C-alpha positions in Angstrom: -1.7 -47.1 -13.7 -2.2 -50.8 -14.0 -5.9 -51.9 -13.6 -5.3 -53.5 -10.2 -3.7 -50.5 -9.0 -6.7 -48.3 -10.0 -9.4 -50.5 -8.3 -7.1 -50.3 -5.2 -6.8 -46.8 -5.5 -10.7 -46.0 -5.7 -11.3 -48.7 -2.9 -8.7 -46.9 -0.4 -10.4 -43.8 -1.2 -14.2 -45.0 -0.6 -13.0 -47.0 2.6 -11.2 -43.4 3.9 -14.5 -41.7 3.3 -16.4 -44.4 5.3 -14.0 -44.3 8.0 -13.9 -40.6 8.4 -18.0 -40.8 8.7 -17.6 -43.7 11.4 -15.0 -41.4 13.6 -17.2 -38.3 13.1 -20.9 -37.9 13.9 -23.3 -37.1 11.0 -23.7 -33.4 10.7 -27.2 -32.7 12.1 -28.0 -30.5 9.4 -28.1 -33.2 7.0 -31.6 -34.5 7.0 -34.2 -35.3 4.8 -36.5 -32.7 6.2 -34.0 -29.8 5.8 -33.4 -30.8 2.1 -37.3 -31.0 1.2 -37.1 -27.3 2.3 -35.1 -26.8 -0.8 -37.4 -25.3 -3.7 -36.0 -25.0 -7.3 -38.8 -23.1 -9.1 -39.4 -23.9 -12.7 -38.0 -20.9 -14.1 -34.4 -22.3 -13.6 -35.4 -25.2 -15.4 -37.2 -23.3 -18.3 -34.3 -20.3 -18.6 -31.2 -22.9 -18.1 -32.7 -25.1 -21.1 -33.5 -22.1 -23.4 -29.9 -20.5 -22.6 -28.3 -23.8 -23.7 -30.7 -24.8 -26.3 -30.4 -21.7 -28.3 -26.7 -22.3 -28.8 -27.1 -25.8 -29.5 -29.6 -25.4 -32.3 -27.9 -22.3 -33.6 -24.6 -24.2 -33.7 -26.6 -27.2 -35.7 -26.0 -30.0 -33.2 -27.8 -33.1 -33.6 -28.7 -33.3 -29.9 -31.2 -34.4 -26.9 -31.1 -32.4 -23.5 -32.6 -33.7 -20.2 -33.0 -31.6 -16.8 -33.3 -32.9 -13.2 -33.2 -31.5 -9.9 -31.6 -34.0 -7.4 -33.7 -36.2 -5.8 -34.2 -35.8 -1.9 -32.6 -39.1 -1.0 -29.5 -39.2 -3.1 -28.8 -35.8 -2.0 -29.0 -36.7 1.7 -26.8 -39.3 0.9 -24.3 -37.4 -1.0 -24.3 -34.8 2.1 -23.3 -37.3 4.3 -21.0 -39.3 2.4 -19.0 -36.0 1.3 -19.1 -34.5 4.7 -19.2 -31.0 3.2 -17.2 -28.3 5.1 -16.0 -30.5 8.1 -12.8 -29.2 9.1 -9.7 -31.6 8.5 -11.4 -33.3 5.7 -10.9 -33.2 1.8 -14.1 -31.5 1.5 -13.4 -28.7 4.1 -13.6 -26.1 1.8 -16.3 -27.6 -0.9 -20.1 -27.7 -1.4 -22.3 -29.9 -3.4 -22.3 -28.3 -6.5 -25.1 -30.6 -8.7 -28.3 -29.4 -7.1 -29.3 -28.6 -10.5 -28.0 -30.8 -13.5 -28.7 -30.8 -17.5 -27.4 -33.6 -19.6 -26.5 -33.1 -23.3 -26.8 -36.0 -25.3 -24.9 -35.8 -29.0 -25.0 -38.1 -31.7 -21.3 -37.5 -32.7 -18.3 -38.3 -30.6 -16.0 -35.6 -32.0 -18.9 -33.1 -31.2 -18.6 -33.8 -27.4 -15.3 -31.9 -27.2 -16.3 -29.2 -29.4 -19.5 -28.8 -27.6 -17.5 -29.0 -24.1 -15.3 -25.8 -25.4 -18.0 -23.6 -26.4 -20.2 -24.2 -23.0 -17.2 -22.2 -21.4 -18.0 -19.2 -23.8 -21.9 -19.5 -22.6 -21.6 -18.4 -18.8 -20.1 -15.9 -16.7 -17.0 -18.2 -16.3 -15.7 -21.5 -17.9 -16.8 -24.6 -16.4 -14.6 -26.7 -14.1 -14.4 -29.9 -15.8 -13.9 -33.7 -15.0 -13.3 -35.8 -17.6 -12.4 -39.6 -17.8 -8.9 -40.6 -18.1 -8.5 -43.4 -20.5 -5.5 -45.8 -20.3 -4.4 -48.8 -22.2 -5.6 -51.3 -19.4 -9.1 -50.1 -19.1 -12.6 -49.3 -20.9 -15.0 -47.2 -19.0 -17.9 -45.1 -19.8 -16.9 -41.8 -21.1 -17.4 -38.8 -18.4 -17.6 -35.1 -19.5 -18.9 -33.3 -16.5 -18.3 -29.7 -16.1 -19.7 -27.4 -13.0 -20.9 -23.9 -13.8 -22.0 -20.9 -12.1 -25.7 -20.2 -12.0 -27.1 -16.9 -13.7 -27.3 -14.6 -10.4 -30.9 -13.9 -11.5 -31.8 -17.8 -11.2 -29.7 -18.4 -7.9 -31.8 -16.1 -6.2 -35.0 -17.7 -6.9 -33.9 -21.1 -5.2 -35.3 -21.5 -1.8 -32.6 -23.2 0.7 -33.4 -22.2 4.2 -30.9 -24.9 6.0 -28.1 -25.9 3.8 -27.5 -22.8 1.5 -23.5 -23.1 3.2 -23.2 -26.7 2.4 -24.9 -26.5 -1.4 -23.3 -24.2 -4.0 -25.2 -21.9 -6.3 -24.0 -24.0 -9.2 -25.2 -26.7 -11.8 -23.8 -29.6 -13.2 -23.7 -30.2 -17.1 -22.7 -33.6 -18.4 -22.0 -34.2 -21.9 -22.5 -37.6 -23.5 -22.8 -39.3 -26.6 -26.3 -41.3 -27.6 -24.3 -44.4 -27.4 -23.0 -44.1 -24.0 -26.0 -42.3 -22.6 -28.5 -45.2 -21.6 -25.9 -47.9 -20.7 -23.7 -45.3 -18.5 -26.3 -44.4 -16.1 -27.3 -48.0 -15.6 -23.2 -48.9 -15.2 -23.1 -46.0 -12.4 -26.0 -47.1 -10.5 -24.8 -50.7 -10.5 -21.1 -50.0 -9.8 -21.0 -47.0 -7.4 -24.3 -47.1 -5.8 -24.4 -50.7 -5.6 -21.8 -53.7 -5.7 -23.0 -55.7 -8.8 -19.7 -55.6 -10.2 -17.9 -55.7 -6.7 -15.6 -58.6 -5.4 -16.2 -62.1 -6.9 -17.8 -60.5 -10.3 -14.5 -59.6 -11.8 -15.2 -61.7 -15.0 -18.5 -60.1 -15.4 -17.1 -56.6 -14.9 -14.6 -57.4 -17.5 -17.3 -58.4 -19.9 -19.2 -55.1 -19.0 -16.0 -53.0 -19.7 -15.7 -54.9 -23.1 -19.7 -54.0 -24.0 -18.3 -50.2 -23.2 -15.7 -50.5 -25.4 -17.7 -51.6 -28.3 -20.0 -48.7 -27.7 -16.9 -46.4 -28.0 -15.9 -48.0 -31.2 -19.2 -47.7 -32.8 -19.0 -43.9 -31.9 -15.8 -43.7 -33.8 -16.9 -46.0 -36.3 -19.9 -43.8 -37.2 -18.2 -40.7 -37.2 -15.1 -42.5 -39.4 -17.9 -44.1 -42.1 -19.3 -40.5 -42.6 -16.1 -39.2 -43.3 -15.4 -41.9 -45.7 -18.8 -41.3 -47.3 -17.8 -37.8 -47.7 -14.5 -38.6 -49.5 -16.2 -40.8 -51.9 -19.0 -37.8 -52.7 -16.0 -35.7 -52.9 -14.4 -38.0 -55.8 -18.0 -38.3 -57.4 -18.5 -34.4 -57.3 -21.5 -34.6 -55.5 -20.7 -31.3 -53.4 -24.2 -30.9 -51.5 -23.5 -34.8 -50.0 -19.9 -34.1 -49.5 -20.3 -31.3 -47.1 -23.5 -32.9 -45.3 -21.4 -35.9 -44.5 -18.2 -33.8 -43.4 -20.0 -31.0 -41.3 -23.0 -33.4 -39.6 -25.1 -30.4 -38.6 -28.9 -30.1 -39.4 -29.0 -28.3 -42.7 -31.9 -26.8 -44.1 -32.9 -28.3 -47.5 -31.7 -25.7 -49.5 -28.9 -27.1 -51.9 -25.9 -25.1 -53.0 -26.0 -22.3 -55.5 -25.2 -23.1 -59.0 -22.5 -20.2 -58.8 -20.5 -22.7 -55.8 -21.3 -25.9 -57.9 -19.5 -24.4 -60.7 -16.6 -23.3 -59.0 -16.1 -26.6 -57.3 -16.6 -28.5 -60.6 -14.0 -26.4 -62.2 -11.7 -26.7 -59.4 -12.1 -29.9 -57.2 -8.8 -28.8 -55.1 -10.7 -25.6 -53.8 -13.7 -28.2 -53.3 -11.1 -30.5 -51.3 -10.4 -27.4 -48.5 -14.1 -27.7 -47.4 -13.7 -31.2 -47.4 -10.7 -31.3 -45.2 -11.5 -27.9 -43.2 -11.9 -28.8 -39.3 -15.7 -28.8 -38.3 -14.8 -26.8 -35.1 -14.4 -23.7 -36.7 -17.6 -23.6 -38.6 -19.5 -24.4 -35.6 -18.0 -22.3 -33.4 -19.0 -19.6 -35.5 -22.2 -20.4 -35.5 -22.6 -20.8 -32.1 -21.0 -17.2 -31.2 -23.4 -15.2 -33.7 -25.7 -13.1 -31.8 -27.9 -12.2 -34.5 -31.5 -12.1 -33.4 -32.3 -15.3 -35.8 -28.8 -16.6 -36.1 -27.3 -17.7 -39.2 -29.4 -20.1 -41.3 -28.1 -23.3 -41.5 -27.8 -23.9 -45.2 -24.7 -25.4 -47.3 -24.3 -22.0 -48.9 -23.7 -20.3 -45.6 -21.6 -23.2 -44.2 -19.4 -22.6 -47.3 -19.2 -19.1 -46.8 -18.2 -19.1 -43.1 -15.2 -21.6 -43.9 -14.1 -19.3 -46.5 -14.0 -16.4 -44.2 -11.9 -18.7 -42.0 -9.8 -19.7 -44.8 -9.0 -19.9 -47.6 -10.8 -16.6 -48.4 -11.0 -17.4 -51.9 -11.9 -14.4 -54.4 -14.0 -16.2 -56.7 -16.0 -17.4 -53.7 -16.2 -13.7 -52.5 -17.5 -12.4 -56.0 -20.1 -15.5 -55.9 -21.8 -14.7 -52.6 -21.7 -11.0 -53.7 -23.7 -11.9 -56.7 -26.0 -14.6 -54.7 -26.8 -11.7 -52.3 -27.6 -8.9 -54.7 -30.0 -11.9 -56.6 -31.6 -11.9 -53.4 -31.8 -8.4 -52.3 -33.5 -7.7 -56.1 -35.8 -10.7 -55.5 -36.9 -9.0 -52.0 -37.5 -5.6 -53.6 -39.5 -6.8 -56.6 -41.9 -8.9 -54.2 -41.9 -5.9 -52.2 -42.8 -3.6 -54.7 -45.9 -1.8 -54.8 -47.3 -3.6 -51.5 -49.0 -1.5 -48.9 -47.5 -2.6 -45.4 -50.1 -4.9 -43.7 -50.8 -4.9 -40.0 -52.5 -7.8 -38.1 -55.8 -7.1 -37.2 -56.6 -7.8 -33.7 -59.1 -10.4 -33.1 -62.0 -10.6 -30.3 -61.6 -13.0 -27.7 -64.1 -16.0 -26.9 -65.7 -16.0 -23.7 -66.0 -19.2 -22.0 -68.4 -19.7 -18.8 -67.2 -22.1 -16.3 -69.9 -21.3 -13.4 -73.6 -20.0 -12.9 -76.3 -19.8 -10.8 -79.7 -18.1 -10.7 -80.9 -18.6 -7.3 -82.1 -16.7 -4.1 -80.8 -16.2 -0.6 -82.2 -18.4 2.0 -84.4 -15.9 4.3 -85.2 -18.8 6.9 -82.9 -17.7 9.6 -82.6 -14.1 8.8 -84.7 -10.7 7.7 -84.0 -9.7 4.2 -82.0 -6.6 5.3 -79.6 -8.9 7.4 -79.4 -11.5 5.0 -78.5 -8.9 2.2 -75.6 -7.2 4.5 -74.1 -10.7 5.4 -73.8 -11.9 1.8 -72.7 -8.5 0.4 -69.9 -8.8 3.2 -68.8 -12.3 1.9 -68.8 -10.9 -1.4 -66.6 -7.9 -0.6 -64.4 -9.6 1.6 -63.4 -11.9 -1.5 -62.8 -9.0 -3.7 -60.8 -7.2 -1.2 -58.5 -9.6 -0.5 -57.8 -10.7 -4.2 -57.2 -7.0 -5.3 -56.5 -4.9 -2.4 -52.3 -4.9 -3.5 -53.6 -4.0 -7.1 -55.9 -0.8 -5.9 -54.2 0.5 -2.8 -57.3 2.9 -2.4 -60.1 0.1 -2.0 -62.6 1.2 1.0 -62.0 -0.9 4.3 -66.0 -1.8 4.0 -68.4 -2.5 1.3 -69.4 0.5 -1.0 -69.5 1.9 -4.4 -66.2 1.5 -6.0 -64.8 1.7 -9.7 -61.0 1.6 -10.8 -59.1 -0.3 -13.3 -55.6 -1.1 -14.2 -54.1 -2.8 -17.1 -55.1 -6.7 -16.5 -57.4 -5.8 -13.6 -60.7 -4.1 -13.0 -63.1 -3.7 -10.2 -66.7 -2.1 -10.0 -69.1 -2.2 -7.3 -72.4 -0.7 -7.1 -74.1 -0.7 -3.3 -77.2 0.4 -2.7 -78.2 -0.4 1.0 -81.2 1.1 0.9 -82.9 -0.6 -2.2 -81.1 -3.9 -1.0 -79.1 -3.9 -4.5 -75.6 -4.7 -5.0 -73.4 -5.7 -8.3 -69.7 -7.0 -8.5 -68.0 -7.0 -11.9 -64.2 -7.8 -11.6 -61.6 -8.9 -13.9 -58.0 -10.1 -13.4 -55.3 -11.8 -15.3 -54.5 -15.7 -14.8 -51.5 -15.9 -13.0 -50.7 -19.3 -14.5 -52.0 -19.3 -18.4 -50.8 -16.8 -20.9 -53.7 -15.0 -22.7 -56.4 -16.0 -20.4 -58.5 -12.9 -18.7 -61.0 -14.0 -16.0 -64.4 -12.2 -15.2 -66.7 -12.7 -12.4 -70.2 -11.1 -12.1 -72.5 -11.3 -9.1 -75.9 -9.7 -8.4 -77.8 -9.2 -5.0 -81.3 -7.7 -5.4 -84.7 -7.6 -3.6 -87.4 -8.9 -5.7 -90.8 -8.7 -4.0 -90.4 -11.1 -0.9 -87.3 -12.5 -2.2 -83.4 -11.8 -2.5 -82.5 -12.8 -5.7 -78.4 -13.8 -6.2 -76.9 -14.6 -9.4 -73.3 -15.6 -10.1 -71.4 -15.9 -13.4 -67.5 -17.0 -13.6 -66.0 -17.0 -16.9 -62.5 -16.5 -18.8 -61.7 -14.7 -21.9 -58.9 -16.2 -24.1 -58.1 -16.2 -28.0 -60.8 -18.2 -29.8 -58.3 -20.5 -31.9 -56.8 -21.5 -29.0 -57.1 -25.6 -28.4 -59.8 -26.2 -25.5 -60.3 -29.7 -24.6 -64.0 -30.2 -25.1 -64.3 -33.3 -23.5 -62.8 -31.8 -20.1 -65.1 -28.7 -19.3 -63.1 -26.4 -16.9 -65.4 -25.5 -13.9 -64.7 -23.0 -11.6 -67.1 -21.4 -8.8 -65.7 -18.3 -6.7 -65.2 -18.7 -3.3 -67.7 -16.6 -2.1 -70.6 -18.4 -3.2 -69.7 -21.5 -0.9 -69.2 -19.1 2.0 -72.7 -17.6 1.3 -74.0 -21.4 0.8 -72.5 -22.5 4.1 -73.2 -19.5 6.2 -76.6 -18.2 4.9 -78.1 -20.7 2.5 -78.8 -20.5 -1.2 -82.0 -21.7 -2.3 -83.2 -23.1 -5.6 -87.0 -23.7 -5.1 -85.7 -25.2 -1.8 -82.3 -24.7 -0.1 -79.3 -26.5 -1.4 -77.4 -28.7 1.0 -73.8 -30.8 0.5 -75.6 -33.5 2.2 -77.9 -36.5 1.0 -81.7 -35.8 1.9 -83.4 -39.2 2.5 -87.1 -39.5 1.4 -88.8 -42.1 3.5 -92.6 -41.1 3.9 -95.5 -39.8 1.6 -95.2 -36.3 2.5 -91.4 -35.9 1.5 -92.2 -38.1 -1.7 -94.6 -35.7 -2.7 -92.3 -32.7 -2.2 -89.7 -34.5 -4.0 -92.0 -34.7 -7.3 -93.2 -31.2 -6.9 -89.5 -30.0 -6.9 -88.7 -32.2 -10.2 -91.8 -30.5 -12.0 -91.0 -26.9 -10.5 -90.5 -25.0 -13.6 -88.7 -22.5 -11.7 -86.0 -24.8 -10.6 -82.4 -24.1 -12.3 -80.4 -26.9 -11.1 -80.6 -31.0 -11.7 -82.1 -33.2 -9.1 -80.3 -36.5 -8.7 -82.5 -39.0 -7.1 -80.8 -42.7 -5.5 -82.3 -45.7 -5.3 -80.2 -48.7 -3.2 -81.2 -51.7 -2.1 -77.6 -53.2 -2.4 -75.5 -51.3 0.1 -72.1 -52.7 -1.8 -72.4 -50.7 -4.5 -73.7 -47.2 -3.0 -70.7 -47.6 -0.6 -68.3 -47.9 -3.3 -69.8 -44.5 -5.2 -69.8 -42.6 -1.6 -73.0 -40.6 -2.0 -72.3 -38.2 0.9 -68.9 -37.3 -0.7 -70.7 -36.9 -4.1 -73.2 -34.5 -2.5 -70.3 -32.7 -0.6 -69.1 -32.2 -4.2 -72.1 -31.0 -6.2 -74.6 -30.1 -3.2 -74.4 -26.2 -4.0 -75.5 -26.7 -7.5 -77.7 -29.8 -7.5 -80.3 -31.3 -5.2 -79.3 -34.7 -3.9 -82.1 -37.2 -3.0 -82.4 -40.8 -1.6 -85.4 -42.8 -1.6 -85.0 -45.2 1.4 -88.3 -47.4 1.4 -89.4 -50.4 -1.0 -92.8 -48.7 -1.3 -91.7 -45.4 -2.1 -88.9 -46.9 -4.6 -91.9 -48.9 -6.4 -93.7 -45.9 -6.7 -90.9 -43.8 -7.9 -90.4 -46.3 -10.4 -93.9 -46.3 -11.7 -94.1 -42.6 -11.5 -90.8 -42.1 -14.0 -91.3 -45.3 -16.0 -88.0 -46.9 -14.4 -87.2 -50.5 -15.7 -89.3 -52.9 -13.4 -86.1 -55.4 -13.0 -83.3 -52.9 -12.1 -84.9 -49.9 -10.4 -84.0 -51.2 -7.1 -80.3 -49.9 -7.6 -80.6 -47.0 -10.0 -79.7 -43.3 -10.3 -81.9 -40.8 -12.0 -81.0 -37.1 -12.8 -83.8 -34.8 -13.6 -82.3 -31.9 -15.7 -84.5 -28.9 -15.9 -86.4 -28.8 -19.3 -85.5 -32.6 -20.1 -86.5 -35.8 -19.9 -85.3 -37.8 -16.9 -81.9 -40.1 -17.5 -81.4 -43.4 -15.4 -78.5 -45.6 -14.6 -78.7 -48.9 -13.5 -76.6 -50.7 -11.1 -75.1 -52.8 -14.3 -74.3 -50.0 -16.0 -72.7 -48.2 -13.3 -70.5 -51.2 -12.3 -69.0 -51.2 -15.8 -68.3 -47.9 -16.3 -64.8 -46.2 -16.9 -63.7 -42.9 -17.0 -60.7 -41.1 -18.0 -59.2 -39.2 -15.1 -56.9 -35.9 -16.3 -55.4 -33.7 -14.3 -54.0 -31.2 -17.1 -52.2 -29.2 -14.2 -50.3 -31.9 -12.4 -49.8 -33.7 -16.1 -51.3 -36.8 -14.6 -53.5 -39.2 -16.2 -55.2 -42.4 -14.9 -58.3 -44.8 -15.5 -61.3 -45.1 -13.0 -63.4 -48.0 -13.2 -66.7 -49.0 -11.3 -68.7 -47.0 -8.7 -65.8 -44.2 -8.7 -65.5 -44.1 -12.5 -69.6 -43.2 -12.3 -69.4 -40.8 -9.9 -66.7 -38.7 -11.6 -68.7 -39.0 -15.0 -71.7 -37.9 -13.0 -69.8 -34.9 -11.4 -68.4 -34.2 -14.7 -72.1 -34.3 -16.7 -73.7 -32.0 -13.8 -71.0 -29.2 -13.9 -71.1 -29.5 -18.1 -74.6 -29.0 -17.7 -74.4 -25.9 -15.2 -71.6 -24.4 -17.6 -74.1 -24.6 -20.8 -77.8 -24.1 -19.2 
């Protein structure tokens, strides 16, 4: 079909779709809100990539692979434009089929057709393929797109509450060459999602097509060049290089066995058969192999496979029998006299992520009532976390002990003597080989009600851990007890800033700082410049660390000067400063000049996010990190 006719045909189809939309109301279900309710879980990505890549690797392709779930806006636009399931239209019996997409990028153009045919053998039914129709008048990006049925167990994991009648349980596979990959996407967006090559830009559109033609020529030229190079190696009797150039697979470094090289040297016509043999047959055998580890990608094995397909040369068969026997003899010799050794189990490392040695506040409750209330908060947490694992857990707090693989609950409860201890362990639901351990104790000690909490995890000691980003996690019941009863470290801990504006409060602060029983740090703010202290956001800082640090702010000039004198602060900079008193250590003071020039790397490992903070917010993050790290190691 001439190029002008093709253009008109596409234009007529495009106009027909939009005219249909103008004549009909848009389906009320095709909304952004409904599309956003579709959830494609991580297992779909992980398993689809694993299934396909396992075969690509077995076959020895040079490849890259990418995965995507269709973007919300793109999906809404396509649903509206295609107007799926509307009676009387060309899409009356169709659904959207590319919610999930896989793109395979191959380095050799002749691998595209081989890969396409092999993909048809991988899933429950062959793909429905759409390919570019090449003609003598027009060059355009080569398209090889296939629609496959999702494995049933994966399609069941996708949540689609409103649009299941319009979105099929299929996924799209796009196969591209490396040359076409980048420009194909750009050209598609500009030509079909926009009008960059529309009316008035025919000359530039033609130029774009000529570039695409160059890409196609490059793909053909690279494959042709390597074939020519392989032929030269054939003439030079360089059999290893000949096979590498012709088959173009990701071979191991193992060279041809001397037995095979000797046969090829003595019979070049035999060697020519392996140079002329179609690549597809050998690649297909590698792809279809179902052994646990696959066929090792060596030159010797490719010769063996091609020989089995044909010519089935008996001299080669005998050579491979000798090679296999030699290999077997070597294995038996190396194994001789050796006892089978089992890998010993290794102990797990324990890593603390929170600890507190404090007291329950008895200001507003009797010791008995405070004990009962605090224990109930802990038991409520335990019951909510473990009741589906242990269905015999009592409805109210009591002594209890049970365990199953990966889980343990041990509770000791003595109401008469005001003693309670909780030990629980559970597997991490997201991180493999990690076990969480929570221990909490409440007990009477004279006129005090001691409250000890420890939270830690255990995992293989040789696993990588980022020492610059220490994990910190306190159990929920700790915050509930602090909120509703109160936790004391010499004095009650609070998630707000305590102002120091008179001599009595200042003396109380000094007593707190020097108290040997204090477990948590005291952080003292002095600020004459409201700008930086507002940027720092002291209230938010207190909310973050107030249950494991004492947050104070001196609010008068006289007391600020006295504080600077008592703790040897810089006489020129003390008016805008932050001083931290960790138990048993010298005070550490930072001044505004340093605070404003702080930088801090923010790393959210779970969300795979990274950025840099600067200034006051950076210093706040750094101080929070330091306080949490010191809690873990105290």
